[in-house]
MOPAC internal coordinates of N, CA, C and O (Angstrom, degrees):
PM7 1SCF
backbone

  N    0.0000 0     0.00 0     0.00 0    0    0    0
  C    1.4064 1     0.00 0     0.00 0    1    0    0
  C    1.5016 1   116.76 1     0.00 0    2    1    0
  O    1.2310 1   118.48 1   159.68 1    3    2    1
  N    1.3151 1   120.51 1   -20.32 1    3    2    1
  C    1.4554 1   121.12 1  -179.72 1    5    3    2
  C    1.5122 1   113.25 1    66.84 1    6    5    3
  O    1.2310 1   120.77 1    28.22 1    7    6    5
  N    1.3140 1   116.13 1  -151.78 1    7    6    5
  C    1.4663 1   121.07 1  -176.26 1    9    7    6
  C    1.5251 1   112.40 1   -65.12 1   10    9    7
  O    1.2310 1   120.07 1   151.57 1   11   10    9
  N    1.3074 1   117.48 1   -28.43 1   11   10    9
  C    1.4661 1   120.64 1  -178.93 1   13   11   10
  C    1.5235 1   112.75 1   -87.33 1   14   13   11
  O    1.2310 1   120.45 1   174.33 1   15   14   13
  N    1.3269 1   116.75 1    -5.67 1   15   14   13
  C    1.4614 1   122.05 1  -179.48 1   17   15   14
  C    1.5296 1   112.14 1    53.30 1   18   17   15
  O    1.2310 1   120.77 1  -130.36 1   19   18   17
  N    1.3442 1   116.13 1    49.64 1   19   18   17
  C    1.4559 1   120.68 1   178.95 1   21   19   18
  C    1.5201 1   110.91 1   -69.65 1   22   21   19
  O    1.2310 1   121.13 1   -26.92 1   23   22   21
  N    1.3126 1   115.45 1   153.08 1   23   22   21
  C    1.4578 1   121.26 1   178.23 1   25   23   22
  C    1.5291 1   109.24 1  -121.12 1   26   25   23
  O    1.2310 1   120.36 1    -2.56 1   27   26   25
  N    1.3342 1   116.91 1   177.44 1   27   26   25
  C    1.4629 1   121.77 1   177.04 1   29   27   26
  C    1.5274 1   110.98 1   -57.59 1   30   29   27
  O    1.2310 1   120.23 1   142.73 1   31   30   29
  N    1.3087 1   117.16 1   -37.27 1   31   30   29
  C    1.4693 1   121.63 1   179.89 1   33   31   30
  C    1.5259 1   110.40 1   -62.90 1   34   33   31
  O    1.2310 1   120.15 1   140.01 1   35   34   33
  N    1.3253 1   117.31 1   -39.99 1   35   34   33
  C    1.4635 1   121.54 1   178.37 1   37   35   34
  C    1.5208 1   110.82 1   -62.49 1   38   37   35
  O    1.2310 1   120.05 1   142.04 1   39   38   37
  N    1.3169 1   117.52 1   -37.96 1   39   38   37
  C    1.4610 1   121.40 1  -179.51 1   41   39   38
  C    1.5237 1   110.80 1   -62.91 1   42   41   39
  O    1.2310 1   120.20 1   141.21 1   43   42   41
  N    1.3060 1   117.22 1   -38.79 1   43   42   41
  C    1.4659 1   120.69 1   178.89 1   45   43   42
  C    1.5276 1   111.12 1   -61.94 1   46   45   43
  O    1.2310 1   120.11 1   147.14 1   47   46   45
  N    1.3189 1   117.39 1   -32.86 1   47   46   45
  C    1.4591 1   120.80 1   179.46 1   49   47   46
  C    1.5295 1   111.84 1   -78.48 1   50   49   47
  O    1.2310 1   119.93 1   150.00 1   51   50   49
  N    1.3200 1   117.73 1   -30.00 1   51   50   49
  C    1.4578 1   121.39 1  -172.19 1   53   51   50
  C    1.5257 1   114.07 1   -90.66 1   54   53   51
  O    1.2310 1   119.66 1   151.23 1   55   54   53
  N    1.3214 1   118.25 1   -28.77 1   55   54   53
  C    1.4626 1   120.76 1  -174.73 1   57   55   54
  C    1.5113 1   111.84 1  -113.24 1   58   57   55
  O    1.2310 1   121.09 1   -38.43 1   59   58   57
  N    1.3291 1   115.53 1   141.57 1   59   58   57
  C    1.4712 1   121.77 1   179.29 1   61   59   58
  C    1.5325 1   111.24 1   -95.30 1   62   61   59
  O    1.2310 1   120.28 1   176.97 1   63   62   61
  N    1.3140 1   117.07 1    -3.03 1   63   62   61
  C    1.4583 1   121.76 1  -175.51 1   65   63   62
  C    1.5312 1   109.67 1  -128.01 1   66   65   63
  O    1.2310 1   121.15 1   -25.14 1   67   66   65
  N    1.3118 1   115.41 1   154.86 1   67   66   65
  C    1.4647 1   119.02 1   178.02 1   69   67   66
  C    1.5235 1   112.40 1   -90.21 1   70   69   67
  O    1.2310 1   120.10 1   176.24 1   71   70   69
  N    1.3389 1   117.41 1    -3.76 1   71   70   69
  C    1.4608 1   119.79 1   177.67 1   73   71   70
  C    1.5183 1   110.41 1   -84.69 1   74   73   71
  O    1.2310 1   120.66 1   -25.41 1   75   74   73
  N    1.3193 1   116.35 1   154.59 1   75   74   73
  C    1.4725 1   122.10 1  -179.91 1   77   75   74
  C    1.5329 1   108.47 1   -77.61 1   78   77   75
  O    1.2310 1   119.55 1   -62.15 1   79   78   77
  N    1.3365 1   118.46 1   117.85 1   79   78   77
  C    1.4626 1   121.12 1  -177.25 1   81   79   78
  C    1.5221 1   114.05 1   -78.21 1   82   81   79
  O    1.2310 1   120.07 1   172.95 1   83   82   81
  N    1.3277 1   117.47 1    -7.05 1   83   82   81
  C    1.4642 1   120.03 1  -177.77 1   85   83   82
  C    1.5141 1   111.03 1   -81.04 1   86   85   83
  O    1.2310 1   120.85 1   -30.06 1   87   86   85
  N    1.3250 1   115.98 1   149.94 1   87   86   85
  C    1.4559 1   121.31 1   175.82 1   89   87   86
  C    1.5182 1   109.21 1   -94.69 1   90   89   87
  O    1.2310 1   120.88 1   -35.65 1   91   90   89
  N    1.3275 1   115.93 1   144.35 1   91   90   89
  C    1.4569 1   118.93 1   173.46 1   93   91   90
  C    1.5323 1   108.69 1   -85.69 1   94   93   91
  O    1.2310 1   120.41 1    -2.00 1   95   94   93
  N    1.3201 1   116.82 1   178.00 1   95   94   93
  C    1.4651 1   121.92 1  -177.32 1   97   95   94
  C    1.5229 1   111.77 1   -56.24 1   98   97   95
  O    1.2310 1   120.78 1   131.72 1   99   98   97
  N    1.3272 1   116.12 1   -48.28 1   99   98   97
  C    1.4751 1   120.47 1  -177.38 1  101   99   98
  C    1.5218 1   111.21 1   -63.57 1  102  101   99
  O    1.2310 1   119.95 1   136.70 1  103  102  101
  N    1.3264 1   117.69 1   -43.30 1  103  102  101
  C    1.4620 1   121.14 1   179.94 1  105  103  102
  C    1.5390 1   110.79 1   -64.93 1  106  105  103
  O    1.2310 1   120.70 1   139.61 1  107  106  105
  N    1.3145 1   116.28 1   -40.39 1  107  106  105
  C    1.4729 1   120.30 1   179.60 1  109  107  106
  C    1.5184 1   110.79 1   -63.19 1  110  109  107
  O    1.2310 1   120.59 1   136.72 1  111  110  109
  N    1.3290 1   116.48 1   -43.28 1  111  110  109
  C    1.4592 1   121.20 1   179.68 1  113  111  110
  C    1.5240 1   110.61 1   -65.70 1  114  113  111
  O    1.2310 1   120.51 1   140.18 1  115  114  113
  N    1.3171 1   116.63 1   -39.82 1  115  114  113
  C    1.4522 1   121.74 1   179.75 1  117  115  114
  C    1.5391 1   110.69 1   -62.32 1  118  117  115
  O    1.2310 1   120.19 1   136.06 1  119  118  117
  N    1.3111 1   117.23 1   -43.94 1  119  118  117
  C    1.4679 1   120.92 1   178.87 1  121  119  118
  C    1.5234 1   110.71 1   -67.29 1  122  121  119
  O    1.2310 1   120.31 1   138.77 1  123  122  121
  N    1.3147 1   117.00 1   -41.23 1  123  122  121
  C    1.4763 1   120.35 1   178.55 1  125  123  122
  C    1.5240 1   110.51 1   -60.34 1  126  125  123
  O    1.2310 1   120.41 1   137.08 1  127  126  125
  N    1.3204 1   116.83 1   -42.92 1  127  126  125
  C    1.4739 1   120.22 1   179.51 1  129  127  126
  C    1.5256 1   111.25 1   -67.08 1  130  129  127
  O    1.2310 1   119.73 1   144.30 1  131  130  129
  N    1.3169 1   118.12 1   -35.70 1  131  130  129
  C    1.4668 1   121.25 1   177.35 1  133  131  130
  C    1.5239 1   110.38 1   -64.48 1  134  133  131
  O    1.2310 1   120.38 1   140.98 1  135  134  133
  N    1.3235 1   116.88 1   -39.02 1  135  134  133
  C    1.4670 1   121.44 1   177.81 1  137  135  134
  C    1.5225 1   110.26 1   -64.51 1  138  137  135
  O    1.2310 1   120.63 1   135.93 1  139  138  137
  N    1.3286 1   116.40 1   -44.07 1  139  138  137
  C    1.4738 1   121.19 1   179.26 1  141  139  138
  C    1.5335 1   109.95 1   -61.80 1  142  141  139
  O    1.2310 1   120.46 1   135.06 1  143  142  141
  N    1.3372 1   116.72 1   -44.94 1  143  142  141
  C    1.4731 1   119.39 1   178.84 1  145  143  142
  C    1.5220 1   111.63 1   -61.70 1  146  145  143
  O    1.2310 1   120.65 1   136.65 1  147  146  145
  N    1.3208 1   116.37 1   -43.35 1  147  146  145
  C    1.4757 1   121.07 1  -179.75 1  149  147  146
  C    1.5238 1   110.21 1   -63.58 1  150  149  147
  O    1.2310 1   120.19 1   137.37 1  151  150  149
  N    1.3089 1   117.24 1   -42.63 1  151  150  149
  C    1.4612 1   121.04 1   178.86 1  153  151  150
  C    1.5322 1   110.12 1   -63.65 1  154  153  151
  O    1.2310 1   120.14 1   139.65 1  155  154  153
  N    1.3219 1   117.33 1   -40.35 1  155  154  153
  C    1.4609 1   121.51 1   177.70 1  157  155  154
  C    1.5207 1   111.55 1   -62.27 1  158  157  155
  O    1.2310 1   120.39 1   140.39 1  159  158  157
  N    1.3332 1   116.86 1   -39.61 1  159  158  157
  C    1.4641 1   121.08 1   177.76 1  161  159  158
  C    1.5284 1   110.53 1   -64.74 1  162  161  159
  O    1.2310 1   120.90 1   138.32 1  163  162  161
  N    1.3186 1   115.89 1   -41.68 1  163  162  161
  C    1.4717 1   119.61 1   179.69 1  165  163  162
  C    1.5178 1   110.66 1   -63.97 1  166  165  163
  O    1.2310 1   120.39 1   138.75 1  167  166  165
  N    1.3216 1   116.87 1   -41.25 1  167  166  165
  C    1.4692 1   120.29 1   179.65 1  169  167  166
  C    1.5207 1   109.96 1   -66.22 1  170  169  167
  O    1.2310 1   119.58 1   140.08 1  171  170  169
  N    1.3143 1   118.40 1   -39.92 1  171  170  169
  C    1.4697 1   122.04 1   179.61 1  173  171  170
  C    1.5217 1   111.02 1   -64.80 1  174  173  171
  O    1.2310 1   120.74 1   147.70 1  175  174  173
  N    1.3311 1   116.18 1   -32.30 1  175  174  173
  C    1.4629 1   121.29 1   179.13 1  177  175  174
  C    1.5286 1   111.95 1   -85.13 1  178  177  175
  O    1.2310 1   120.23 1   175.48 1  179  178  177
  N    1.3236 1   117.17 1    -4.52 1  179  178  177
  C    1.4599 1   121.41 1  -179.09 1  181  179  178
  C    1.5154 1   113.64 1    77.71 1  182  181  179
  O    1.2310 1   120.31 1  -157.96 1  183  182  181
  N    1.3437 1   117.01 1    22.04 1  183  182  181
  C    1.4679 1   121.14 1  -178.43 1  185  183  182
  C    1.5166 1   111.78 1  -109.05 1  186  185  183
  O    1.2310 1   119.83 1  -132.52 1  187  186  185
  N    1.2779 1   117.94 1    47.48 1  187  186  185
  C    1.4727 1   120.97 1  -175.67 1  189  187  186
  C    1.4827 1   111.18 1   -70.16 1  190  189  187
  O    1.2310 1   120.10 1   180.00 1  191  190  189

């Protein structure tokens, strides 16, 4: 629950899906690298 001390019941109210919406370390890094690549492409094309 963290600072708000959330429980399983709170999760049912907050999420519309049964999948975990959080990213793990590998997924976060993968998305960050995709953003960097995309930004590099935009800069190379002169579309900053």
